[in-house]
N, C-alpha and C positions, 0 to 999 in steps of 0.2 A: 690368339685367334687364328694365327697364320696357317695352322694345319687343318682347320675345319673343311677347307675347300677340297681336300683330297678325298674325303669320305662321301662326297655327293653321289658318285657313280655307283656305290655299293647299295644304295637304297632306292633304286629305280628298276621297275620292269620285272620283278620277280613275284611268283606266288599269287598271281591274280585269281587262281582257281582254288585257293585255300578255302576250306569251310570255316564256319564261325568258331568251332572248337579249336581248330588248329591256330587260328589268328589269336584267340584268347591265350593259348598256350605260349605263343611267341611273345605276346605282350606281358604275360605274367613272368616269364623267364627273364625278359628284359628288365622289368622293374626290380626283380630280386638281384640281378647282377649289377644293376645301376646302384642300388643301395650298398651292395658289397664293395663296389669300386670306390665309394667315398672313404672307406676305412684306410686304404693305402694312401689316398690323397691327403687325408688328415695327418697320417704318420710322416709322409714326406714333407709336408709343410712344417710340422712340429720339429723334425730333425733339422731342416734348413734354418729355422728361426733360432733353435737352441744352439746350433754349432756355428752359424754364420757362414756355412760352407759356400753359399751362393752370393755372398756380399761382393766378391770381386768380379762377378759376371755382369759387367756394365758395358754399354755401347756395343761395338761390333763383336767382341768376345762373347758376350751373353747371347747375342743373336745367333752366332754360329753354333754355340753349344745347344741352344734351345732347338733350332731348326734341325741340326744333325741328329739329336736325340729323338725328337718328336717324329721326324719322317722315318728314321730307322725303326722305331717302334711300330709306326703305322704300317710299314712294309711287312714287318714280322706278323702283325695281327692279321693282315690280309692273307698271308701265306698259311696261317695256322687256324683260321676261324672255323674250319670244318673238322678240326681234330681236338683231342683232349688237351693239347698244349695252348689252345686259344685263350682260355680263361686266365691261366697264369701270366701269359704274355700281356693280356689286357690289363691285369692288375699291376704288373710291372710298369706299364705305361702310366697308369694313374698315379703310382708312387712318384714317378719321374716328374709328372705334371705338378704334383703337390710340392715337390722339391723346387721346381722352377717358380712356383707361385710364392714361395717363402720370402723372397726378397721384397716383394710388394707388401706382403703381410707384415714383415718386420718394420718396413718404413711406416706403415699405418699405425702399428703398435707403438711407434715412437711418439705419437700424439698422446696427450693426457686422456683423451676419450677414445683411444685406439681400439680397445676391446669392444666398446659399444659400436663403433663403426664396422668392425668385422662381423658382429652379430646382426647388425642392420643389413649388411650386404647379404649375409646368409639368408635372413628372413625374406628379403626382397627377391632373391633368386627362387626360393621355395614358393613364394607367392606367384611369380611369373610361371613357374612350372605348373602349379595348380590351375591357373587360369587357362594355359594352353592345353593341358590335359582335358579340361572340361570342354573347351571349344572343339577339340579334336573328336570328342564323342558325340557332339550335337550337330556339327557341320556335316551335311550329307553330300555336298558337291565335291567333285574330284579336285584336289589341290596340287596334283602332280605338275601342273604348268608353272607353279611357283618356283620349281627347282632351278630352272635356268636363270631367272632373275636373281634369286638368292645367291647363286654361284657367282654371278658377275659382281654382286654387292660385296661378297666375301673376298673376291680377288682385289677389288678396289681398296677394301679395308686393309688387306695384307700389304699392298704396296704402300699405302699411307702410313701404316704402322712401322714398316721398315725404314721409310724416309724419316719418320719422327724420331726413331732411335738415334739417328745421327744429328738431327736438328735440335732435339731436346726441348721442344716447345710445349709448355704447359697447356696453352690454349689448344694446340694441336692434339695433345693427348686427351683433353676433355672432349673435343669434337669427335675424335675417333671412338672414344668410349660410349658416347651417346649413340652414335651410328651403330656400334657393335651390339649394344643392348637391343635396339630395334631389329637389326638383321637376325641375330641369333635367337631372339624370342620368336620371330616368324619361322626360323629354321626349326625351332622346337615344335611348333604346331605342325609344320610340314612333315617332320620325321615321325611324330606320333601318329599322324593321319596315315602315313605310309604303312605303319605297323598294323593299325586298326583295319585298314582296307586290304591288307594282304600283299602290299607292295614290297615288304621286307620280310623275309622268312628266316633269316639267320639272326638269332638273338644276340650274338656277339657283335655283329655289325651294327645292329640296332642300338645296343648299349653304347658302343663307341660314338655313334652319331649324337645320341642324347647327352652323353657325358660331355662331349665337346661343346654342345650348346650351353649346358649348365655352367661349365667351366668359364666360358667366355662371358656369359652374362654376369656371373659372380665377380670375375676379375674386373670387368668394366665398371660394375656398380661400386666395387671397393676403390677403384682408382678415382672415380668421381667423388665419392664421399671423402676420400683423403684430400682431394684438391679443394673442395668447397666446405667441408665440415671438420677438417682437422684442427684441433685446438692445442696450442702450446702452453706449457706451464708458465 
């Protein structure tokens, strides 16, 4: 969830004069690229689980690798989003995020009902996206004012998550996960509304924002399911 806060600025204040056809084109391209971005995510997660390459990334080391890689990719995406290199860089980022997610997935798969928990988290995330996409199309009021409050919430979550890496509290992880689901579900609605209203004209930036929303909701749901629903043999 830590890197979501860096994308807020890219989805405000642009393209307010776009006509309906242009807005629909941005939305359509965003959905296509978002679907495509899930492929390297799955591949990264599979590679991480199959090889155990991320198993040693615990505590501070894991935090450093994650933040360094994520912010490096986010910087590269921002620099290339208006060029042909933007899509490959974004897909490289989603592969990296899948790789980083593999440690949590491997832990959940260690439960006897692990595969079921992963599918439940996936289905829950898809359900949240469907609800937010529907709301974004029917809500007529301007939601741009939500941005500043969601940004503050994401910052607080980031600080809490970093602290909990070193504290290692299961209760803290559960609380952070619940808050993250709420905040990033709202972010999903906000980002979708920005695209629909013409506030975001770059489909790579739009895809990045929505991808991070989905990633954080899925990760948080999976963590909660692992904490409260995991069954040992």
